[in-house]
C-alpha positions in Angstrom: 115.5 86.5 40.4 116.6 87.5 43.9 115.0 86.0 47.0 113.9 88.3 49.7 115.7 87.2 52.9 113.6 86.9 56.0 114.6 89.4 58.7 116.0 87.6 61.8 114.0 88.4 64.9 114.8 88.0 68.6 112.3 85.1 68.6 114.5 83.3 66.0 117.6 83.8 68.1 115.9 82.9 71.4 112.9 80.7 70.6 112.8 79.1 74.1 112.7 82.5 75.9 109.4 83.8 77.3 108.2 87.0 75.6 109.5 89.0 78.6 112.9 87.4 78.3 112.9 88.1 74.6 112.1 91.7 75.2 114.9 92.0 77.7 117.4 90.3 75.4 116.4 92.6 72.5 116.8 95.7 74.8 120.2 94.5 75.9 121.3 93.8 72.3 120.2 97.2 71.2 122.0 98.9 74.1 125.1 97.0 73.4 125.0 98.0 69.7 124.6 101.6 70.7 127.5 101.4 73.1 129.8 99.9 70.4 128.6 102.5 67.8 129.4 105.3 70.3 132.9 103.9 70.9 133.4 103.6 67.1 132.2 107.2 66.5 134.4 108.6 69.3 137.5 106.8 68.0 136.7 107.9 64.5 136.4 111.5 65.7 139.4 111.6 68.1 141.9 109.2 66.6 141.0 107.9 63.1 144.5 106.6 62.5 143.7 103.7 64.9 140.8 102.6 62.7 143.0 102.7 59.7 145.6 100.5 61.4 142.9 98.1 62.6 141.5 97.8 59.1 145.0 97.1 57.7 145.4 94.3 60.3 141.9 92.9 59.8 140.9 93.5 63.4 137.6 95.2 62.8 
């Protein structure tokens, strides 16, 4: 009934990169995601009203 979706890999995103470049790109993407998550968690903890306003204005 439901098709299982293939997980997108860094190789799918950057097929022309060398394995070393793909590893670096994956590392950078993970670090960026952790940074963004940390900012979100801090705002949620320190000033959650900002998140509520952003959601109301569709800016998230």
